[in-house]
C-alpha positions in Angstrom: -37.9 -98.2 12.9 -38.6 -101.9 12.2 -42.2 -101.6 13.5 -42.8 -98.6 11.2 -41.6 -100.6 8.2 -43.9 -103.5 9.0 -46.8 -101.1 9.4 -46.0 -99.4 6.1 -45.9 -102.8 4.4 -49.3 -103.7 5.8 -50.7 -100.3 4.7 -49.4 -100.8 1.1 -50.9 -104.3 1.1 -54.4 -103.0 2.1 -54.2 -100.2 -0.5 -53.2 -102.4 -3.4 -55.7 -105.2 -2.6 -58.1 -104.0 -5.2 -55.6 -104.2 -8.0 -56.2 -106.7 -10.9 -54.4 -107.2 -14.2 -57.3 -109.1 -15.9 -58.5 -107.2 -19.0 -61.9 -105.5 -18.7 -64.3 -108.3 -19.7 -66.7 -107.9 -22.6 -68.6 -110.9 -24.1 -67.4 -111.6 -27.6 -69.6 -109.6 -30.1 -71.7 -111.8 -32.4 -73.7 -110.4 -35.3 -77.2 -112.0 -35.2 -79.9 -111.5 -37.8 -83.0 -109.6 -36.8 -85.2 -112.6 -37.8 -84.8 -116.2 -38.8 -84.5 -116.8 -42.5 -87.1 -119.6 -42.2 -89.4 -117.6 -39.9 -92.0 -116.8 -42.6 -93.0 -120.5 -43.0 -96.4 -121.7 -41.7 -95.0 -123.6 -38.7 -97.9 -123.4 -36.2 -96.7 -120.3 -34.3 -98.1 -120.0 -30.8 -99.2 -116.8 -29.1 -96.5 -114.2 -28.8 -96.8 -114.2 -25.0 -95.9 -117.9 -24.8 -92.5 -119.2 -23.9 -91.0 -122.6 -24.2 -91.6 -124.2 -20.8 -89.0 -126.3 -18.8 -91.2 -129.4 -19.3 -91.5 -128.6 -22.9 -92.4 -132.2 -23.9 -95.8 -131.8 -22.2 -96.9 -129.7 -25.2 -97.2 -133.0 -27.1 -99.8 -134.2 -24.6 -98.4 -137.7 -24.2 -98.9 -139.2 -20.7 -96.4 -142.0 -21.2 -93.9 -139.5 -22.5 -94.3 -137.5 -19.3 -93.7 -140.5 -17.1 -90.6 -141.5 -19.1 -89.1 -138.1 -18.9 -89.5 -138.2 -15.1 -87.8 -141.6 -15.0 -85.0 -140.2 -17.1 -84.4 -137.4 -14.6 -84.4 -139.8 -11.7 -82.3 -142.7 -13.1 -80.3 -141.8 -16.2 -76.6 -142.7 -15.4 -75.2 -140.1 -17.8 -77.2 -137.4 -16.1 -76.0 -138.6 -12.7 -72.4 -138.4 -13.9 -73.0 -134.8 -15.2 -74.4 -133.9 -11.8 -71.3 -135.3 -10.1 -69.1 -133.3 -12.4 -71.0 -130.1 -11.5 -70.6 -130.9 -7.8 -66.9 -131.3 -8.3 -66.7 -127.9 -10.1 -68.5 -126.3 -7.1 -66.0 -127.9 -4.7 -63.1 -126.7 -6.7 -64.5 -123.2 -6.8 -64.9 -123.3 -3.0 -61.2 -124.3 -2.7 -60.2 -121.3 -4.7 -62.4 -119.0 -2.5 -60.4 -120.3 0.6 -57.3 -118.7 -0.8 -58.8 -115.3 0.0 -59.0 -116.0 3.7 -56.2 -116.2 6.3 -54.9 -119.7 7.0 -54.7 -120.4 10.7 -53.2 -123.6 12.1 -52.7 -125.0 15.6 -49.8 -127.2 16.6 -49.0 -129.3 19.6 -45.7 -131.2 20.0 -45.1 -132.9 23.3 -41.7 -134.7 23.3 -39.9 -136.8 25.8 -36.3 -137.3 24.9 -32.8 -138.3 26.1 -29.6 -136.4 25.2 -26.4 -138.1 24.4 -23.9 -138.0 27.3 -21.3 -136.9 24.8 -23.3 -134.1 23.2 -21.0 -131.1 22.7 -21.6 -128.1 25.0 -24.0 -130.1 27.1 -24.7 -128.4 30.4 -23.7 -130.4 33.5 -26.9 -129.5 35.2 -29.2 -130.6 32.3 -30.8 -134.0 32.9 -30.2 -136.8 30.3 -34.0 -137.4 30.0 -36.4 -134.5 29.9 -39.7 -133.2 28.4 -39.8 -130.6 25.6 -43.3 -129.3 24.9 -44.3 -126.9 22.2 -47.8 -125.6 21.4 -48.9 -122.6 19.3 -50.7 -121.1 16.4 -49.4 -120.0 13.0 -51.1 -117.6 10.6 -50.4 -117.0 6.9 -52.3 -114.4 4.8 -51.8 -113.4 1.2 -53.3 -109.9 0.7 -53.4 -110.6 -3.1 -51.9 -107.3 -4.1 -52.1 -108.0 -7.8 -55.4 -109.8 -8.0 -53.9 -113.2 -8.7 -56.1 -115.0 -6.2 -59.2 -113.0 -7.0 -58.9 -113.7 -10.7 -58.4 -117.4 -9.9 -61.6 -117.3 -7.9 -63.4 -115.5 -10.7 -62.2 -118.1 -13.2 -63.2 -120.9 -10.9 -66.7 -119.4 -10.3 -67.2 -119.0 -14.1 -66.1 -122.6 -14.7 -68.6 -123.8 -12.0 -71.3 -121.8 -13.8 -70.2 -123.3 -17.1 -70.4 -126.8 -15.5 -74.0 -126.0 -14.4 -74.8 -125.1 -18.0 -73.1 -128.3 -19.1 -75.5 -130.2 -16.8 -78.4 -128.4 -18.5 -77.0 -129.3 -21.9 -76.7 -133.0 -20.9 -80.3 -133.0 -19.5 -81.7 -131.3 -22.6 -79.9 -133.6 -24.9 -81.2 -136.7 -23.1 -84.7 -135.3 -23.0 -84.5 -134.6 -26.7 -83.3 -138.1 -27.5 -86.1 -139.6 -25.4 -88.8 -137.5 -26.9 -87.5 -138.3 -30.4 -87.5 -142.0 -29.7 -91.0 -141.9 -28.2 -92.3 -140.1 -31.3 -90.6 -142.7 -33.4 -92.3 -145.5 -31.4 -95.7 -143.8 -31.9 -95.0 -143.5 -35.6 -94.1 -147.2 -35.8 -97.4 -148.0 -34.0 -99.3 -146.0 -36.5 -97.5 -147.9 -39.3 -98.4 -151.1 -37.6 -102.1 -150.2 -37.5 -102.0 -149.3 -41.2 -100.4 -152.6 -42.1 -102.8 -154.5 -39.9 -105.7 -152.9 -41.6 -104.1 -153.8 -45.0 -103.6 -157.4 -43.8 -107.3 -157.6 -43.0 -108.2 -156.3 -46.4 -105.7 -158.5 -48.2 -107.0 -161.5 -46.3 -110.5 -160.8 -47.5 -109.2 -160.2 -51.0 -107.4 -163.5 -51.0 -110.5 -165.3 -49.9 -112.5 -163.6 -52.7 -109.9 -164.5 -55.2 -109.8 -168.1 -54.0 -113.6 -168.3 -54.3 -113.4 -166.9 -57.8 -110.6 -169.3 -58.7 -112.5 -172.3 -57.5 -115.5 -171.0 -59.5 -113.3 -170.9 -62.6 -113.6 -167.1 -62.8 -110.1 -166.1 -61.6 -106.8 -167.5 -62.8 -104.2 -169.3 -60.8 -102.0 -166.2 -61.4 -104.5 -164.0 -59.7 -104.6 -166.4 -56.7 -100.8 -166.4 -56.5 -100.6 -162.6 -56.6 -103.1 -162.4 -53.8 -101.1 -164.8 -51.7 -97.9 -163.0 -52.4 -99.4 -159.6 -51.5 -100.6 -160.9 -48.2 -97.2 -162.5 -47.4 -95.4 -159.2 -48.3 -97.6 -157.2 -46.0 -96.9 -159.6 -43.1 -93.2 -159.3 -43.7 -93.5 -155.5 -43.6 -95.4 -155.7 -40.3 -92.6 -157.9 -38.9 -90.0 -155.3 -39.9 -92.0 -152.6 -38.3 -92.3 -154.6 -35.1 -88.5 -155.1 -35.1 -88.0 -151.4 -35.4 -90.3 -150.8 -32.4 -88.3 -153.3 -30.3 -85.1 -151.4 -31.0 -86.6 -148.0 -30.2 -88.1 -149.4 -27.0 -84.7 -150.8 -25.9 -83.1 -147.4 -26.6 -85.7 -145.8 -24.4 -85.0 -148.3 -21.6 -81.4 -147.3 -21.7 -82.2 -143.6 -21.4 -84.4 -144.1 -18.3 -81.8 -146.3 -16.6 -83.6 -149.6 -17.1 -82.9 -153.0 -18.7 -84.3 -153.5 -22.2 -86.9 -156.0 -21.0 -88.2 -153.6 -18.2 -89.8 -151.0 -20.5 -93.0 -151.9 -22.4 -94.9 -149.1 -24.1 -98.6 -149.7 -24.7 -99.5 -149.6 -28.4 -102.9 -148.0 -27.9 -101.6 -144.7 -26.4 -103.3 -141.5 -27.4 -101.8 -139.9 -30.6 -99.4 -137.1 -29.9 -100.4 -133.5 -30.6 -98.4 -131.3 -32.9 -97.8 -128.3 -30.6 -97.5 -124.6 -31.4 -94.0 -123.2 -31.2 -93.5 -119.9 -29.3 -92.2 -117.2 -31.6 -88.7 -116.1 -30.7 -85.9 -114.0 -32.2 -82.3 -115.1 -32.8 -81.0 -112.8 -30.1 -82.9 -114.7 -27.4 -80.8 -117.8 -28.0 -78.0 -116.1 -26.1 -80.2 -116.4 -23.0 -82.1 -119.6 -23.9 -79.3 -122.0 -24.9 -77.3 -123.6 -22.1 -74.5 -124.5 -24.5 -74.1 -120.9 -25.5 -74.1 -119.8 -21.9 -71.5 -122.4 -21.0 -69.2 -121.2 -23.8 -69.6 -117.6 -22.7 -68.7 -118.4 -19.1 -65.5 -120.2 -20.4 -64.6 -117.0 -22.2 -65.0 -115.1 -18.9 -62.8 -117.7 -17.1 -60.1 -117.4 -19.8 -60.1 -113.6 -19.5 -59.6 -113.9 -15.7 -56.8 -116.3 -16.2 -54.9 -113.7 -18.2 -54.9 -111.6 -15.0 -53.5 -114.6 -13.1 -50.7 -114.9 -15.7 -49.9 -111.2 -15.6 -49.8 -111.1 -11.8 -46.9 -113.7 -11.9 -44.6 -110.9 -13.1 -44.9 -109.1 -9.7 -43.5 -110.1 -6.3 -45.6 -112.4 -4.0 -46.3 -110.7 -0.7 -47.6 -112.5 2.4 -48.0 -111.9 6.1 -46.9 -114.6 8.5 -47.3 -114.9 12.3 -46.6 -117.3 15.1 -47.8 -117.4 18.7 -47.3 -120.1 21.3 -45.3 -121.5 24.2 -42.4 -123.8 24.7 -41.1 -125.4 27.8 -38.6 -128.0 28.9 -39.3 -130.1 31.9 -42.6 -129.5 33.6 -43.0 -125.8 33.0 -46.3 -124.0 32.3 -46.7 -123.4 28.6 -48.9 -120.3 29.3 -46.3 -118.6 31.5 -45.0 -115.3 30.2 -41.4 -116.5 30.1 -42.3 -119.5 27.9 -44.2 -117.6 25.3 -43.0 -116.9 21.8 -44.3 -114.9 18.9 -43.3 -113.7 15.5 -44.9 -111.4 12.9 -43.7 -110.1 9.6 -44.0 -109.9 5.9 -42.5 -112.3 3.3 -41.7 -111.0 -0.1 -40.7 -113.3 -3.0 -39.5 -111.5 -6.1 -39.1 -113.6 -9.3 -35.9 -112.7 -11.2 -35.2 -115.4 -13.7 -37.4 -118.3 -14.8 -36.2 -119.2 -18.3 -39.2 -117.5 -20.0 -41.9 -119.5 -18.0 -44.0 -116.5 -17.1 -43.9 -115.1 -20.6 -45.0 -118.5 -22.0 -47.8 -118.7 -19.4 -49.1 -115.3 -20.4 -49.0 -116.2 -24.1 -50.8 -119.4 -23.3 -53.5 -117.6 -21.3 -54.1 -115.1 -24.2 -54.3 -117.9 -26.7 -56.8 -119.8 -24.6 -58.9 -116.7 -24.4 -59.0 -116.5 -28.2 -59.8 -120.2 -28.4 -62.7 -119.8 -26.0 -64.0 -116.7 -27.8 -63.9 -118.6 -31.1 -65.7 -121.6 -29.6 -68.4 -119.2 -28.2 -68.9 -117.8 -31.7 -69.2 -121.3 -33.1 -71.8 -122.3 -30.5 -73.9 -119.3 -31.4 -73.8 -120.1 -35.1 -74.7 -123.7 -34.3 -77.6 -122.6 -32.2 -79.0 -120.4 -35.0 -78.5 -123.1 -37.6 -80.3 -125.7 -35.6 -83.3 -123.5 -35.2 -83.3 -122.6 -38.9 -83.0 -126.2 -39.9 -86.0 -127.3 -37.8 -88.1 -124.3 -38.9 -87.3 -125.1 -42.5 -88.2 -128.8 -41.9 -91.5 -127.9 -40.3 -92.4 -125.6 -43.2 -91.5 -128.1 -45.9 -93.1 -131.0 -44.0 -96.4 -129.1 -43.6 -96.6 -128.7 -47.4 -95.6 -132.3 -47.9 -98.3 -133.4 -45.4 -101.0 -131.5 -47.4 -99.8 -133.0 -50.7 -99.6 -136.5 -49.1 -103.2 -136.3 -47.7 -104.4 -135.6 -51.3 -102.3 -138.5 -52.5 -103.9 -140.8 -49.9 -107.4 -139.7 -50.9 -106.7 -140.4 -54.6 -105.0 -143.7 -53.9 -107.9 -145.0 -51.7 -110.4 -144.0 -54.4 -108.4 -145.8 -57.0 -108.2 -148.9 -54.8 -112.0 -148.9 -54.3 -112.6 -148.5 -58.1 -110.1 -151.3 -58.9 -111.8 -153.7 -56.5 -115.2 -152.9 -57.8 -114.1 -153.4 -61.4 -112.4 -156.7 -60.4 -115.6 -157.9 -58.7 -117.6 -157.0 -61.8 -115.1 -158.8 -64.0 -114.0 -155.7 -65.7 -110.4 -155.7 -64.4 -107.7 -158.2 -63.6 -106.4 -158.8 -60.1 -103.1 -157.2 -61.1 -105.0 -153.9 -61.2 -106.3 -154.5 -57.7 -102.8 -155.4 -56.4 -101.4 -152.3 -58.1 -104.0 -150.0 -56.6 -103.8 -151.6 -53.1 -100.0 -151.3 -53.1 -100.2 -147.7 -54.1 -102.8 -147.0 -51.3 -100.7 -148.7 -48.7 -97.6 -146.9 -49.7 -99.4 -143.5 -49.7 -100.8 -144.1 -46.2 -97.4 -145.2 -44.9 -95.7 -142.3 -46.5 -98.2 -139.9 -44.9 -97.5 -141.4 -41.5 -93.8 -141.0 -42.0 -94.3 -137.3 -42.8 -96.5 -136.8 -39.7 -93.9 -138.5 -37.6 -91.2 -136.3 -39.1 -93.2 -133.2 -38.3 -93.5 -134.3 -34.6 -89.7 -135.0 -34.6 -89.0 -131.6 -36.1 -91.1 -130.0 -33.5 -89.1 -131.8 -30.8 -85.9 -130.7 -32.5 -87.1 -127.1 -32.6 -88.1 -127.1 -28.9 -84.6 -128.4 -28.0 -82.9 -126.0 -30.4 -84.7 -123.1 -28.6 -83.2 -124.3 -25.3 -86.0 -126.5 -24.0 -87.3 -123.8 -21.6 -83.9 -123.4 -20.0 -83.3 -120.0 -18.5 -79.9 -118.4 -17.9 -78.5 -117.9 -14.3 
């Protein structure tokens, strides 16, 4: 009769092993627009068949940038930490998977002992000192009737996948920072070249004014203005060089180097403004690692609801023992010395002070929190793309207007200098025209740098070539 009950219990366990109390999972619905609001802007669209590539920064055609990005991947400490966190998540998921398998242990316990001469009920023939040896195996298996372990495994796997996506987020963020800083350095270099050209022009203008002053043609005020203009340009160049040093130090930190170990050549080839592959808002759900990580955490939270619900049902496990035990010098393998045990263990929760109910409410609340965070990440992703698209559109118009402003300012500068040399204008007119031309050129370079940085931002907002799972 007992054997039949044990067989029946085992059959029930096998039958119910596919049971799970986790809700049927569906990714939280998100209403996305059919097109980006800023999509109509002239933002250098690429061919429709193009996609953002994993090494997206190569579209800017900067050899030094390529080298720096590789150094970042090899030596950035934050990226190393993110990789270690991912490895830990994989190890934790592997621990949870082990719960699905039987646990088998071996034991060996050889003991030599002495009994007290006054031990109650001691046999007169039993020696005071003797050996007691035990060896055997134990087995424990949880058939997971209610899906508790399977849901724990599913949640652990989803968390590991989210950790992989977090690693991609960290990598993309660092690559974005590095590319932005590199563009900034190249913009500063362009500013430096503009200022150096102006310094050369101002030096010649100062010499011309000094000659005119000595010839009693120009006033002392004109000479002072020329000297002040040259000194101001030198101060601006010093400020630009200081900005470059700070950006270079930040780049060194990103590539895992000391500030003095990274020196970027100033004569590098100008960066190219790349075309941006045309995408639709719905593709962000597959392109953005932060969105994918948020979705995997929703899945994990859903599985944890099943874990919490399974706690309302009895725990069922199968245990077994097999081994041998002897006293004296007997053979452990002899039939008379063998022992075994096999049977089910049922643990039925009756009263826990409301703990299981609270755990279930917590699991459901964490699911709602994860779903809301997923929605937030999707909105953030769309907004980042829209922001950069809008910037590119506006900056293109500004670039066209600023080119016209530079042409006009340079023409005015030439006319003012010609008039001054002919004695038809004061040096104040020259200073005013030269200052306006310098400001226009520097402003144009700021706009072009901003366009490159907006392109970097858009590439990153589109996921930087990352592909889901």
